[in-house]
C-alpha positions in Angstrom: -25.9 242.8 227.9 -27.5 241.6 224.7 -28.7 238.0 224.6 -26.8 235.6 222.5 -29.5 232.9 222.6 -32.5 232.4 220.4 -35.6 230.3 220.8 -38.8 230.1 218.7 -40.6 229.7 222.1 -40.0 233.5 222.5 -41.9 234.3 219.2 -45.5 235.2 219.4 -47.5 235.1 216.2 -51.2 235.9 215.6 -53.6 236.5 212.8 -56.8 238.5 213.0 -59.4 239.5 210.4 -63.1 239.7 209.7 -63.4 235.9 209.9 -61.4 235.1 213.0 -58.4 235.5 215.1 -55.9 232.9 216.5 -52.3 232.3 217.5 -49.8 230.7 215.1 -46.7 230.7 217.2 -45.3 228.1 219.7 -47.8 225.4 220.7 -49.4 225.3 217.3 -47.0 222.7 215.8 -45.0 224.9 213.4 -42.4 223.0 211.3 -38.7 223.4 212.0 -38.7 225.9 209.0 -41.2 228.1 210.9 -42.0 231.5 209.5 -40.3 233.5 206.8 -41.1 237.2 206.1 -39.7 238.9 202.9 -40.3 242.2 201.1 -41.4 241.7 197.5 -39.5 244.6 196.0 -36.2 246.5 196.5 -36.4 249.8 198.4 -33.9 251.4 195.9 -33.1 251.6 192.2 -29.8 253.1 191.3 -29.3 254.7 187.9 -25.8 255.6 186.6 -25.5 258.2 183.8 -23.1 258.0 180.9 -20.7 260.4 182.6 -20.6 258.3 185.8 -22.9 260.4 187.9 -25.6 258.5 189.8 -29.0 258.7 191.2 -30.9 256.7 193.8 -34.7 256.3 193.6 -36.4 255.6 197.0 -39.4 253.3 196.4 -42.5 253.8 198.6 -43.7 250.1 198.5 -43.7 248.1 201.8 -45.4 245.0 200.5 -44.2 241.5 201.5 -44.9 237.9 201.8 -45.2 235.8 204.9 -44.7 232.0 204.6 -45.9 229.8 207.5 -44.9 226.2 207.7 -46.8 223.7 209.8 -46.4 220.0 210.2 -49.3 218.0 208.7 -50.9 217.2 212.1 -50.9 220.8 213.3 -54.5 221.9 214.2 -53.5 225.3 212.8 -53.8 223.9 209.3 -57.6 223.4 209.9 -57.9 226.9 211.2 -56.1 228.4 208.2 -58.1 226.3 205.8 -61.4 227.5 207.5 -60.2 231.1 207.4 -59.2 230.8 203.7 -62.6 229.3 202.8 -64.4 232.1 204.7 -62.3 234.9 203.3 -62.7 233.8 199.7 -66.5 234.1 199.9 -66.4 237.8 199.1 -64.0 240.5 198.0 -65.3 242.5 200.9 -63.6 240.0 203.2 -60.5 239.3 201.1 -57.2 240.9 202.0 -58.4 242.2 205.4 -56.1 240.1 207.7 -53.4 241.5 210.0 -50.5 239.3 211.1 -48.4 240.2 214.1 -45.0 238.8 215.0 -43.3 239.6 218.3 -40.0 238.2 219.6 -40.3 239.0 223.3 -36.6 238.2 224.0 -35.2 240.5 221.4 -37.9 243.1 221.0 -38.5 242.3 217.3 -41.9 243.6 216.2 -43.4 242.9 212.8 -46.9 243.9 211.7 -48.3 242.9 208.3 -51.6 244.4 207.2 -53.8 243.9 204.2 -52.9 240.2 204.2 -54.5 237.8 201.7 -53.8 234.1 201.1 -51.8 233.5 197.9 -53.6 230.2 197.6 -54.7 227.2 199.7 -51.7 225.1 200.8 -50.8 222.2 198.5 -51.5 218.9 200.3 -49.4 215.8 199.7 -49.9 212.3 201.1 -46.9 210.1 201.3 -45.0 207.6 203.5 -43.9 210.4 205.8 -46.0 213.3 207.0 -45.4 216.5 205.1 -44.9 220.2 205.9 -47.8 222.4 204.7 -46.9 225.9 203.6 -49.4 228.8 203.9 -48.3 231.9 202.0 -49.8 235.4 202.5 -49.3 238.5 200.4 -49.3 241.7 202.6 -49.7 245.2 201.3 -47.8 246.7 204.2 -45.1 245.0 206.2 -43.5 247.1 209.0 -40.6 245.6 210.9 -38.5 246.7 213.8 -35.8 244.2 214.7 -34.2 244.2 218.1 -35.7 247.5 219.4 -33.8 247.0 222.6 -36.9 247.0 224.7 -38.1 243.3 224.8 -41.1 242.4 226.9 -40.4 240.8 230.2 -41.8 237.3 230.7 
């Protein structure tokens, strides 16, 4: 029987690249908004001719963005800042990160490769602590949602 419950505690996230590897899932103080993964372009373009006939064009691109949100006091912000500063030292190091996301309860498995920071997170200081957003561009995002074979805890 399929599970009808969800918990971010079942989501394991990691980043690895030439300048380091670490976890970014539960226990790293993600904000309530967590993680968002989105493709950057449509997979299809439809063209309709003057006579009503149509054609679909299948696009090859699998690029995407990954947006991570952490509360201001998360130690992950320092890790990401250090990684950003190390990666930007050379184009040989830039865009070499791999981000993996696994939901062990549902069997979701997402791998993003060729990941580069869009920019360093904006930082705001105010009465209340803020949420810091780290956005990555990924050349290749492969996702399999609910494969039906979740890992056992």
